[in-house]
MARBA-333643 format. One record per residue (C-alpha): residue number from 0; residue in one letter; chain; x, y, z. Coordinates in steps of 0.02 Angstrom, whole numbers, plus 50000, padded with zeros to 5 digits. Layout:
BEGIN
@seq: NUM, type: A, mol: A, px: X, py: Y, pz: Z
...
***
This chain:
BEGIN
@seq: 0, type: X, mol: A, px: 52556, py: 53890, pz: 52936
@seq: 1, type: X, mol: A, px: 52707, py: 53868, pz: 53036
@seq: 2, type: X, mol: A, px: 52676, py: 53743, pz: 53158
@seq: 3, type: X, mol: A, px: 52840, py: 53656, pz: 53164
@seq: 4, type: X, mol: A, px: 52967, py: 53691, pz: 53279
@seq: 5, type: X, mol: A, px: 53095, py: 53791, pz: 53225
@seq: 6, type: X, mol: A, px: 53296, py: 53724, pz: 53165
@seq: 7, type: X, mol: A, px: 53406, py: 53710, pz: 53298
@seq: 8, type: X, mol: A, px: 53583, py: 53804, pz: 53231
@seq: 9, type: X, mol: A, px: 53681, py: 53690, pz: 53313
@seq: 10, type: X, mol: A, px: 53700, py: 53514, pz: 53227
@seq: 11, type: X, mol: A, px: 53786, py: 53398, pz: 53369
@seq: 12, type: X, mol: A, px: 53912, py: 53448, pz: 53472
@seq: 13, type: X, mol: A, px: 54083, py: 53357, pz: 53509
@seq: 14, type: X, mol: A, px: 54093, py: 53396, pz: 53699
@seq: 15, type: X, mol: A, px: 54122, py: 53560, pz: 53721
@seq: 16, type: X, mol: A, px: 54136, py: 53582, pz: 53545
@seq: 17, type: X, mol: A, px: 53960, py: 53656, pz: 53452
@seq: 18, type: X, mol: A, px: 53946, py: 53607, pz: 53273
@seq: 19, type: X, mol: A, px: 53834, py: 53726, pz: 53181
@seq: 20, type: X, mol: A, px: 53738, py: 53690, pz: 53021
@seq: 21, type: X, mol: A, px: 53826, py: 53871, pz: 52989
@seq: 22, type: X, mol: A, px: 53983, py: 53791, pz: 52959
@seq: 23, type: X, mol: A, px: 53930, py: 53645, pz: 52901
@seq: 24, type: X, mol: A, px: 53844, py: 53726, pz: 52753
@seq: 25, type: X, mol: A, px: 53994, py: 53852, pz: 52735
@seq: 26, type: X, mol: A, px: 54099, py: 53701, pz: 52725
@seq: 27, type: X, mol: A, px: 53989, py: 53593, pz: 52607
@seq: 28, type: X, mol: A, px: 53980, py: 53736, pz: 52476
@seq: 29, type: X, mol: A, px: 54173, py: 53760, pz: 52485
@seq: 30, type: X, mol: A, px: 54187, py: 53597, pz: 52468
@seq: 31, type: X, mol: A, px: 54058, py: 53571, pz: 52302
@seq: 32, type: X, mol: A, px: 54139, py: 53714, pz: 52240
@seq: 33, type: X, mol: A, px: 54310, py: 53659, pz: 52234
@seq: 34, type: X, mol: A, px: 54230, py: 53501, pz: 52136
@seq: 35, type: X, mol: A, px: 54157, py: 53584, pz: 52001
@seq: 36, type: X, mol: A, px: 54287, py: 53726, pz: 51999
@seq: 37, type: X, mol: A, px: 54453, py: 53591, pz: 51993
@seq: 38, type: X, mol: A, px: 54339, py: 53492, pz: 51861
@seq: 39, type: X, mol: A, px: 54343, py: 53624, pz: 51738
@seq: 40, type: X, mol: A, px: 54524, py: 53704, pz: 51774
@seq: 41, type: X, mol: A, px: 54576, py: 53539, pz: 51724
@seq: 42, type: X, mol: A, px: 54489, py: 53498, pz: 51592
@seq: 43, type: X, mol: A, px: 54571, py: 53680, pz: 51500
@seq: 44, type: X, mol: A, px: 54744, py: 53626, pz: 51527
@seq: 45, type: X, mol: A, px: 54776, py: 53708, pz: 51692
@seq: 46, type: X, mol: A, px: 54899, py: 53577, pz: 51816
@seq: 47, type: X, mol: A, px: 54782, py: 53470, pz: 51944
@seq: 48, type: X, mol: A, px: 54847, py: 53558, pz: 52097
@seq: 49, type: X, mol: A, px: 54847, py: 53746, pz: 52049
@seq: 50, type: X, mol: A, px: 54681, py: 53775, pz: 52138
@seq: 51, type: X, mol: A, px: 54737, py: 53682, pz: 52286
@seq: 52, type: X, mol: A, px: 54914, py: 53788, pz: 52304
@seq: 53, type: X, mol: A, px: 54774, py: 53942, pz: 52273
@seq: 54, type: X, mol: A, px: 54644, py: 53899, pz: 52393
@seq: 55, type: X, mol: A, px: 54788, py: 53872, pz: 52562
@seq: 56, type: X, mol: A, px: 54832, py: 54073, pz: 52542
@seq: 57, type: X, mol: A, px: 54621, py: 54122, pz: 52481
@seq: 58, type: X, mol: A, px: 54512, py: 54022, pz: 52589
@seq: 59, type: X, mol: A, px: 54603, py: 54083, pz: 52749
@seq: 60, type: X, mol: A, px: 54617, py: 54292, pz: 52675
@seq: 61, type: X, mol: A, px: 54434, py: 54283, pz: 52646
@seq: 62, type: X, mol: A, px: 54382, py: 54232, pz: 52786
@seq: 63, type: X, mol: A, px: 54491, py: 54380, pz: 52870
@seq: 64, type: X, mol: A, px: 54413, py: 54511, pz: 52716
@seq: 65, type: X, mol: A, px: 54266, py: 54440, pz: 52761
@seq: 66, type: X, mol: A, px: 54282, py: 54490, pz: 52957
@seq: 67, type: X, mol: A, px: 54386, py: 54642, pz: 52924
@seq: 68, type: X, mol: A, px: 54235, py: 54712, pz: 52808
@seq: 69, type: X, mol: A, px: 54115, py: 54676, pz: 52965
@seq: 70, type: X, mol: A, px: 54208, py: 54769, pz: 53083
@seq: 71, type: X, mol: A, px: 54234, py: 54930, pz: 52978
@seq: 72, type: X, mol: A, px: 54051, py: 54934, pz: 52963
@seq: 73, type: X, mol: A, px: 54018, py: 54904, pz: 53125
@seq: 74, type: X, mol: A, px: 54185, py: 55004, pz: 53194
@seq: 75, type: X, mol: A, px: 54048, py: 55114, pz: 53338
@seq: 76, type: X, mol: A, px: 54043, py: 54931, pz: 53408
@seq: 77, type: X, mol: A, px: 54214, py: 54870, pz: 53405
@seq: 78, type: X, mol: A, px: 54317, py: 55028, pz: 53441
@seq: 79, type: X, mol: A, px: 54254, py: 55022, pz: 53611
@seq: 80, type: X, mol: A, px: 54295, py: 54826, pz: 53645
@seq: 81, type: X, mol: A, px: 54440, py: 54770, pz: 53520
@seq: 82, type: X, mol: A, px: 54471, py: 54615, pz: 53578
@seq: 83, type: X, mol: A, px: 54289, py: 54567, pz: 53516
@seq: 84, type: X, mol: A, px: 54363, py: 54593, pz: 53345
@seq: 85, type: X, mol: A, px: 54442, py: 54425, pz: 53342
@seq: 86, type: X, mol: A, px: 54308, py: 54319, pz: 53391
@seq: 87, type: X, mol: A, px: 54228, py: 54259, pz: 53228
@seq: 88, type: X, mol: A, px: 54158, py: 54104, pz: 53301
@seq: 89, type: X, mol: A, px: 54016, py: 54238, pz: 53383
@seq: 90, type: X, mol: A, px: 53993, py: 54294, pz: 53208
@seq: 91, type: X, mol: A, px: 53999, py: 54443, pz: 53091
@seq: 92, type: X, mol: A, px: 54041, py: 54427, pz: 52910
@seq: 93, type: X, mol: A, px: 54028, py: 54480, pz: 52773
@seq: 94, type: X, mol: A, px: 54023, py: 54388, pz: 52594
@seq: 95, type: X, mol: A, px: 54071, py: 54550, pz: 52516
@seq: 96, type: X, mol: A, px: 54223, py: 54557, pz: 52610
@seq: 97, type: X, mol: A, px: 54258, py: 54370, pz: 52569
@seq: 98, type: X, mol: A, px: 54245, py: 54419, pz: 52385
@seq: 99, type: X, mol: A, px: 54348, py: 54559, pz: 52391
@seq: 100, type: X, mol: A, px: 54484, py: 54460, pz: 52485
@seq: 101, type: X, mol: A, px: 54457, py: 54306, pz: 52367
@seq: 102, type: X, mol: A, px: 54479, py: 54405, pz: 52207
@seq: 103, type: X, mol: A, px: 54640, py: 54488, pz: 52267
@seq: 104, type: X, mol: A, px: 54704, py: 54331, pz: 52332
@seq: 105, type: X, mol: A, px: 54670, py: 54270, pz: 52163
@seq: 106, type: X, mol: A, px: 54741, py: 54426, pz: 52035
@seq: 107, type: X, mol: A, px: 54911, py: 54418, pz: 52139
@seq: 108, type: X, mol: A, px: 54924, py: 54237, pz: 52142
@seq: 109, type: X, mol: A, px: 54910, py: 54206, pz: 51963
@seq: 110, type: X, mol: A, px: 55020, py: 54353, pz: 51918
@seq: 111, type: X, mol: A, px: 55163, py: 54263, pz: 52025
@seq: 112, type: X, mol: A, px: 55105, py: 54096, pz: 51907
@seq: 113, type: X, mol: A, px: 55111, py: 54189, pz: 51766
@seq: 114, type: X, mol: A, px: 54943, py: 54102, pz: 51724
@seq: 115, type: X, mol: A, px: 54801, py: 54242, pz: 51671
@seq: 116, type: X, mol: A, px: 54692, py: 54299, pz: 51801
@seq: 117, type: X, mol: A, px: 54527, py: 54327, pz: 51697
@seq: 118, type: X, mol: A, px: 54552, py: 54129, pz: 51635
@seq: 119, type: X, mol: A, px: 54543, py: 54088, pz: 51810
@seq: 120, type: X, mol: A, px: 54388, py: 54215, pz: 51860
@seq: 121, type: X, mol: A, px: 54292, py: 54138, pz: 51707
@seq: 122, type: X, mol: A, px: 54321, py: 53967, pz: 51788
@seq: 123, type: X, mol: A, px: 54286, py: 54015, pz: 51966
@seq: 124, type: X, mol: A, px: 54123, py: 54088, pz: 51941
@seq: 125, type: X, mol: A, px: 54009, py: 53940, pz: 51945
@seq: 126, type: X, mol: A, px: 54092, py: 53878, pz: 52113
@seq: 127, type: X, mol: A, px: 54079, py: 54069, pz: 52181
@seq: 128, type: X, mol: A, px: 53901, py: 54062, pz: 52146
@seq: 129, type: X, mol: A, px: 53887, py: 53849, pz: 52204
@seq: 130, type: X, mol: A, px: 53957, py: 53928, pz: 52393
@seq: 131, type: X, mol: A, px: 53850, py: 54093, pz: 52387
@seq: 132, type: X, mol: A, px: 53695, py: 53979, pz: 52328
@seq: 133, type: X, mol: A, px: 53717, py: 53853, pz: 52478
@seq: 134, type: X, mol: A, px: 53791, py: 53979, pz: 52588
@seq: 135, type: X, mol: A, px: 53620, py: 54060, pz: 52622
@seq: 136, type: X, mol: A, px: 53565, py: 53926, pz: 52702
@seq: 137, type: X, mol: A, px: 53675, py: 53955, pz: 52829
@seq: 138, type: X, mol: A, px: 53585, py: 54095, pz: 52869
@seq: 139, type: X, mol: A, px: 53412, py: 54018, pz: 52867
@seq: 140, type: X, mol: A, px: 53466, py: 53902, pz: 53004
@seq: 141, type: X, mol: A, px: 53522, py: 54049, pz: 53097
@seq: 142, type: X, mol: A, px: 53386, py: 54162, pz: 53071
@seq: 143, type: X, mol: A, px: 53456, py: 54304, pz: 52988
@seq: 144, type: X, mol: A, px: 53491, py: 54401, pz: 52853
@seq: 145, type: X, mol: A, px: 53292, py: 54423, pz: 52843
@seq: 146, type: X, mol: A, px: 53182, py: 54557, pz: 52777
@seq: 147, type: X, mol: A, px: 53020, py: 54641, pz: 52861
@seq: 148, type: X, mol: A, px: 52887, py: 54550, pz: 52934
@seq: 149, type: X, mol: A, px: 52781, py: 54522, pz: 52771
@seq: 150, type: X, mol: A, px: 52570, py: 54540, pz: 52781
@seq: 151, type: X, mol: A, px: 52456, py: 54414, pz: 52809
@seq: 152, type: X, mol: A, px: 52414, py: 54414, pz: 52608
@seq: 153, type: X, mol: A, px: 52609, py: 54380, pz: 52585
@seq: 154, type: X, mol: A, px: 52575, py: 54224, pz: 52697
@seq: 155, type: X, mol: A, px: 52413, py: 54171, pz: 52641
@seq: 156, type: X, mol: A, px: 52466, py: 54166, pz: 52452
@seq: 157, type: X, mol: A, px: 52642, py: 54144, pz: 52451
@seq: 158, type: X, mol: A, px: 52707, py: 53973, pz: 52368
@seq: 159, type: X, mol: A, px: 52853, py: 53968, pz: 52483
@seq: 160, type: X, mol: A, px: 52835, py: 53795, pz: 52596
@seq: 161, type: X, mol: A, px: 52789, py: 53843, pz: 52778
@seq: 162, type: X, mol: A, px: 52939, py: 53738, pz: 52852
@seq: 163, type: X, mol: A, px: 53056, py: 53902, pz: 52770
@seq: 164, type: X, mol: A, px: 52924, py: 54035, pz: 52821
@seq: 165, type: X, mol: A, px: 52901, py: 53919, pz: 52994
@seq: 166, type: X, mol: A, px: 53100, py: 53960, pz: 53014
@seq: 167, type: X, mol: A, px: 53079, py: 54134, pz: 52971
@seq: 168, type: X, mol: A, px: 52926, py: 54167, pz: 53106
@seq: 169, type: X, mol: A, px: 53045, py: 54250, pz: 53245
@seq: 170, type: X, mol: A, px: 52953, py: 54288, pz: 53429
@seq: 171, type: X, mol: A, px: 52772, py: 54246, pz: 53307
@seq: 172, type: X, mol: A, px: 52808, py: 54376, pz: 53191
@seq: 173, type: X, mol: A, px: 52843, py: 54312, pz: 53008
@seq: 174, type: X, mol: A, px: 52974, py: 54400, pz: 52908
@seq: 175, type: X, mol: A, px: 53052, py: 54398, pz: 52736
@seq: 176, type: X, mol: A, px: 53158, py: 54260, pz: 52685
@seq: 177, type: X, mol: A, px: 53283, py: 54372, pz: 52592
@seq: 178, type: X, mol: A, px: 53396, py: 54209, pz: 52609
@seq: 179, type: X, mol: A, px: 53292, py: 54127, pz: 52492
@seq: 180, type: X, mol: A, px: 53272, py: 54264, pz: 52364
@seq: 181, type: X, mol: A, px: 53471, py: 54292, pz: 52341
@seq: 182, type: X, mol: A, px: 53485, py: 54102, pz: 52349
@seq: 183, type: X, mol: A, px: 53381, py: 54075, pz: 52198
@seq: 184, type: X, mol: A, px: 53443, py: 54237, pz: 52128
@seq: 185, type: X, mol: A, px: 53608, py: 54165, pz: 52123
@seq: 186, type: X, mol: A, px: 53520, py: 53974, pz: 52061
@seq: 187, type: X, mol: A, px: 53459, py: 54075, pz: 51878
@seq: 188, type: X, mol: A, px: 53635, py: 54161, pz: 51863
@seq: 189, type: X, mol: A, px: 53709, py: 53980, pz: 51871
@seq: 190, type: X, mol: A, px: 53601, py: 53909, pz: 51753
@seq: 191, type: X, mol: A, px: 53643, py: 54074, pz: 51622
@seq: 192, type: X, mol: A, px: 53823, py: 54071, pz: 51680
@seq: 193, type: X, mol: A, px: 53801, py: 53863, pz: 51587
@seq: 194, type: X, mol: A, px: 53738, py: 53905, pz: 51459
@seq: 195, type: X, mol: A, px: 53840, py: 54085, pz: 51401
@seq: 196, type: X, mol: A, px: 54000, py: 53979, pz: 51449
@seq: 197, type: X, mol: A, px: 53979, py: 53862, pz: 51287
@seq: 198, type: X, mol: A, px: 53966, py: 54034, pz: 51154
@seq: 199, type: X, mol: A, px: 54110, py: 54147, pz: 51100
@seq: 200, type: X, mol: A, px: 54120, py: 54236, pz: 51234
@seq: 201, type: X, mol: A, px: 54277, py: 54333, pz: 51263
@seq: 202, type: X, mol: A, px: 54393, py: 54301, pz: 51409
@seq: 203, type: X, mol: A, px: 54335, py: 54358, pz: 51582
@seq: 204, type: X, mol: A, px: 54153, py: 54419, pz: 51517
@seq: 205, type: X, mol: A, px: 54089, py: 54272, pz: 51602
@seq: 206, type: X, mol: A, px: 54163, py: 54349, pz: 51754
@seq: 207, type: X, mol: A, px: 54097, py: 54513, pz: 51710
@seq: 208, type: X, mol: A, px: 53917, py: 54428, pz: 51701
@seq: 209, type: X, mol: A, px: 53933, py: 54361, pz: 51868
@seq: 210, type: X, mol: A, px: 53966, py: 54533, pz: 51952
@seq: 211, type: X, mol: A, px: 53849, py: 54641, pz: 51846
@seq: 212, type: X, mol: A, px: 53726, py: 54486, pz: 51892
@seq: 213, type: X, mol: A, px: 53759, py: 54460, pz: 52070
@seq: 214, type: X, mol: A, px: 53764, py: 54646, pz: 52109
@seq: 215, type: X, mol: A, px: 53591, py: 54690, pz: 52028
@seq: 216, type: X, mol: A, px: 53504, py: 54547, pz: 52123
@seq: 217, type: X, mol: A, px: 53608, py: 54609, pz: 52285
@seq: 218, type: X, mol: A, px: 53557, py: 54771, pz: 52287
@seq: 219, type: X, mol: A, px: 53368, py: 54755, pz: 52280
@seq: 220, type: X, mol: A, px: 53380, py: 54602, pz: 52407
@seq: 221, type: X, mol: A, px: 53486, py: 54708, pz: 52525
@seq: 222, type: X, mol: A, px: 53362, py: 54859, pz: 52523
@seq: 223, type: X, mol: A, px: 53256, py: 54716, pz: 52614
@seq: 224, type: X, mol: A, px: 53360, py: 54687, pz: 52720
@seq: 225, type: X, mol: A, px: 53339, py: 54744, pz: 52900
@seq: 226, type: X, mol: A, px: 53513, py: 54682, pz: 52964
@seq: 227, type: X, mol: A, px: 53619, py: 54790, pz: 52842
@seq: 228, type: X, mol: A, px: 53776, py: 54862, pz: 52856
@seq: 229, type: X, mol: A, px: 53787, py: 55041, pz: 52845
@seq: 230, type: X, mol: A, px: 53915, py: 55180, pz: 52732
@seq: 231, type: X, mol: A, px: 53848, py: 55345, pz: 52815
@seq: 232, type: X, mol: A, px: 53646, py: 55340, pz: 52810
@seq: 233, type: X, mol: A, px: 53679, py: 55207, pz: 52650
@seq: 234, type: X, mol: A, px: 53676, py: 55017, pz: 52652
@seq: 235, type: X, mol: A, px: 53872, py: 54968, pz: 52614
@seq: 236, type: X, mol: A, px: 53803, py: 54825, pz: 52513
@seq: 237, type: X, mol: A, px: 53700, py: 54942, pz: 52389
@seq: 238, type: X, mol: A, px: 53852, py: 55028, pz: 52387
@seq: 239, type: X, mol: A, px: 53984, py: 54908, pz: 52342
@seq: 240, type: X, mol: A, px: 53854, py: 54825, pz: 52210
@seq: 241, type: X, mol: A, px: 53830, py: 54971, pz: 52109
@seq: 242, type: X, mol: A, px: 54030, py: 54992, pz: 52097
@seq: 243, type: X, mol: A, px: 54029, py: 54807, pz: 52054
@seq: 244, type: X, mol: A, px: 53883, py: 54841, pz: 51925
@seq: 245, type: X, mol: A, px: 53980, py: 54979, pz: 51848
@seq: 246, type: X, mol: A, px: 54146, py: 54909, pz: 51863
@seq: 247, type: X, mol: A, px: 54074, py: 54739, pz: 51752
@seq: 248, type: X, mol: A, px: 53989, py: 54843, pz: 51616
@seq: 249, type: X, mol: A, px: 54165, py: 54957, pz: 51602
@seq: 250, type: X, mol: A, px: 54285, py: 54810, pz: 51602
@seq: 251, type: X, mol: A, px: 54157, py: 54728, pz: 51455
@seq: 252, type: X, mol: A, px: 54167, py: 54868, pz: 51342
@seq: 253, type: X, mol: A, px: 54357, py: 54918, pz: 51359
@seq: 254, type: X, mol: A, px: 54419, py: 54723, pz: 51333
@seq: 255, type: X, mol: A, px: 54283, py: 54713, pz: 51187
@seq: 256, type: X, mol: A, px: 54281, py: 54851, pz: 51091
@seq: 257, type: X, mol: A, px: 54449, py: 54953, pz: 51167
@seq: 258, type: X, mol: A, px: 54574, py: 54827, pz: 51187
@seq: 259, type: X, mol: A, px: 54507, py: 54713, pz: 51053
@seq: 260, type: X, mol: A, px: 54525, py: 54547, pz: 51148
@seq: 261, type: X, mol: A, px: 54563, py: 54417, pz: 51043
@seq: 262, type: X, mol: A, px: 54574, py: 54249, pz: 51149
@seq: 263, type: X, mol: A, px: 54377, py: 54152, pz: 51206
@seq: 264, type: X, mol: A, px: 54340, py: 54071, pz: 51345
@seq: 265, type: X, mol: A, px: 54356, py: 53896, pz: 51276
@seq: 266, type: X, mol: A, px: 54542, py: 53933, pz: 51242
@seq: 267, type: X, mol: A, px: 54677, py: 53843, pz: 51345
***
């Protein structure tokens, strides 16, 4: 095992510009997510240009919010080097920050357009999961977002392919491919979403499922990682995950049993 050379994070170079696999995979995730969500939105009677117009705002705001989130939890480093805050190309963005930015942007945009936020959120869930599934492989190429060292027993008995474990071997030490665990967790979540959205769910409940499902997986996987952002003595992603689980369950109960929403997911 582990005889292959590690993958170069730089895919190719255009003069002085290095094009990295991370950026390619993130872009691929966004494009595939757009195709899937756009198709469903048109099918559900929404204007073909709605998603494009939304993304013009949501993508840059998500990148900025992802960076802000990261900087907040690494402020001890950036407070003495404020000029480095804008150097996002050197790494340092957080998926939770991106999601928060995207959700807030979508909420404001849908309110201004007079469109149900919950309808848009439900439709977007498969695209969000696709983006996360593919995006985590950018961490794989960069040899980041991994867990602690694996045992010899794990290496001998794992069913994880050698080429993955090889990339997770850094300076002779093999680490848990937590990027893979999260990616696979999201694959299962995507398959479940594709099934449950065909049943008689109320509007918003596909999104609530996503909040709870992703957050449960992220909470436990985050506990394995060695590069977590911290809020005091607690891992920031685990704090956000707990909040998201509580929010998802509470909103489900409120809208179904107290507000008694009658609009179904499939309704246009």
